C-alpha positions in Angstrom: 74.1 99.1 82.4 76.1 95.9 83.3 79.2 97.5 81.8 78.7 100.5 84.1 78.3 98.3 87.1 81.4 96.4 86.2 83.3 99.6 86.0 81.8 100.7 89.3 83.0 97.5 91.0 86.5 97.8 89.5 86.7 101.4 90.7 85.5 100.8 94.2 88.0 97.9 94.6 90.8 100.0 93.2 89.9 102.9 95.5 90.0 100.6 98.5 93.3 99.2 97.5 94.9 102.6 96.9 93.5 103.9 100.2 95.0 100.9 102.0 98.4 101.6 100.5 98.2 105.3 101.4 97.3 104.5 105.0 100.2 102.0 105.3 102.6 104.5 103.8 101.3 107.1 106.3 101.8 104.7 109.1 105.5 104.3 108.2 105.9 108.1 108.3 103.8 108.6 111.4 105.6 105.9 113.3 109.0 107.2 112.3 110.1 103.8 111.1 113.5 103.7 109.4 114.5 101.8 106.3 116.7 99.5 108.4 113.9 98.2 110.6 112.4 94.9 109.4 108.9 96.0 110.1 109.4 98.9 107.6 110.2 96.5 104.7 107.2 94.4 105.6 104.9 97.4 105.7 106.3 98.7 102.4 105.8 95.3 100.8 102.1 95.3 101.9 101.6 98.9 100.8 103.2 98.2 97.4 101.1 95.1 96.8 97.9 97.0 97.7 98.9 99.9 95.4 99.7 97.7 92.4 96.6 95.5 92.5 94.4 97.8 90.5 97.0 98.1 87.7 97.8 94.4 87.4 95.6 92.2 85.2 92.7 90.7 87.2 90.7 88.0 85.5 87.4 89.0 87.2 87.4 92.7 86.9 90.4 93.7 84.7 92.9 96.3 85.5 92.4 100.1 85.5 93.0 101.5 82.0 92.6 104.6 79.9 92.5 108.1 81.1 92.0 107.2 84.7 95.6 105.9 84.9 97.2 108.7 82.9 99.8 110.6 85.0 101.1 113.8 83.5 103.6 114.6 86.3 106.9 112.9 85.5 107.9 112.2 89.1 104.6 110.6 89.8 104.9 108.5 86.6 108.3 107.3 87.7 107.1 106.4 91.2 104.0 104.6 89.7 106.3 102.5 87.4 108.7 101.8 90.3 105.9 100.6 92.6 104.4 98.3 90.0 107.8 97.0 89.0 108.7 96.4 92.7 105.6 94.4 93.1 106.2 92.3 90.0 110.0 91.8 90.3 110.8 91.9 94.0 107.8 91.4 96.2 105.6 88.9 94.4 108.4 87.2 92.6 112.2 86.8 92.9 113.4 88.2 89.6 117.1 87.3 89.3 118.0 90.8 88.0 116.5 92.5 91.0 116.9 90.0 93.9 120.4 88.6 94.5 121.8 86.0 97.0 125.1 87.2 98.5 127.5 84.7 100.0 129.3 85.9 103.1 132.6 84.0 103.6 134.1 83.3 107.0 136.3 86.2 108.2 134.2 88.8 106.4 133.0 92.0 108.1 129.3 92.4 107.8 127.5 95.6 109.0 124.1 95.3 110.7 122.4 98.3 112.1 125.7 100.3 112.2 127.5 97.5 114.0 130.3 95.5 112.4 130.2 91.8 112.8 133.0 89.4 111.9 131.4 86.3 110.3 132.7 83.1 111.7 131.2 80.6 109.2 129.9 80.8 105.7 126.6 82.7 105.6 124.3 84.3 103.1 122.0 87.2 102.6 119.3 88.2 100.1 119.8 91.6 98.6 117.2 93.5 96.7 116.6 97.1 95.7 114.0 97.9 98.3 112.3 101.2 98.7 113.6 103.7 101.2 111.5 105.6 103.7 112.6 108.8 102.0 110.5 107.7 99.0 107.3 107.2 101.0 106.2 110.9 100.8 106.0 110.6 97.0 104.1 107.3 97.3 101.5 109.1 99.5 101.2 111.9 96.9 100.7 109.3 94.2 98.0 107.5 96.2 96.2 110.8 96.9 96.3 111.5 93.1 94.6 108.2 92.3 92.2 108.3 95.2 90.9 111.7 94.0 90.6 110.6 90.4 88.9 107.3 91.3 86.4 108.9 93.7 85.5 111.5 91.1 84.7 108.7 88.6 82.8 106.6 91.2 80.6 109.6 92.1 80.1 110.3 88.4 78.8 106.8 87.5 77.3 105.4 90.7 73.8 106.8 90.3 73.7 105.9 86.6 74.8 102.3 87.3 71.7 101.7 89.5 69.2 104.2 88.0 66.8 101.5 86.6 66.8 99.3 89.7 64.6 99.3 92.7 67.0 99.4 95.6 66.2 98.1 99.1 65.8 100.6 102.0 68.8 99.1 103.9 72.4 98.5 102.9 72.9 95.4 100.9 75.8 93.4 99.4 76.3 94.0 95.7 76.0 90.7 93.9 77.8 90.4 90.6 
């Protein structure tokens, strides 16, 4: 029974994280943000972190595993791998193979928001392979896939997880 409660907790947290990611991806689309806007990269970073949390090792609850994380559609598999890798190598860490520092020498022409600037003094920029807004629709599809799968499993085990307990008549915080 405790194992089932532990799974229930892991699934509920995972479902909440995936929903948060989906809602943020949808906000990017609904607000018509472009890849060049700084807020877009911030929203993408937050969504990617939320998405990846259930799949990264967690000392308290563990990560999602087994058939619940199996993805048969190749494009969704690729996006899943890309999101988790982006979290691990670009957002949560500065992996030297994915995040580069670019030195901009004086006299260089640097394009910002379709405007060319001539750099007067040595400068620098951080370059990473960030996600584009065009990819967000596939991210939403992936989140929908996992939300449905997680909800199905939550519904399947929730009654069994608490069947031998006397529950109060009002909402209560689950202690674990």
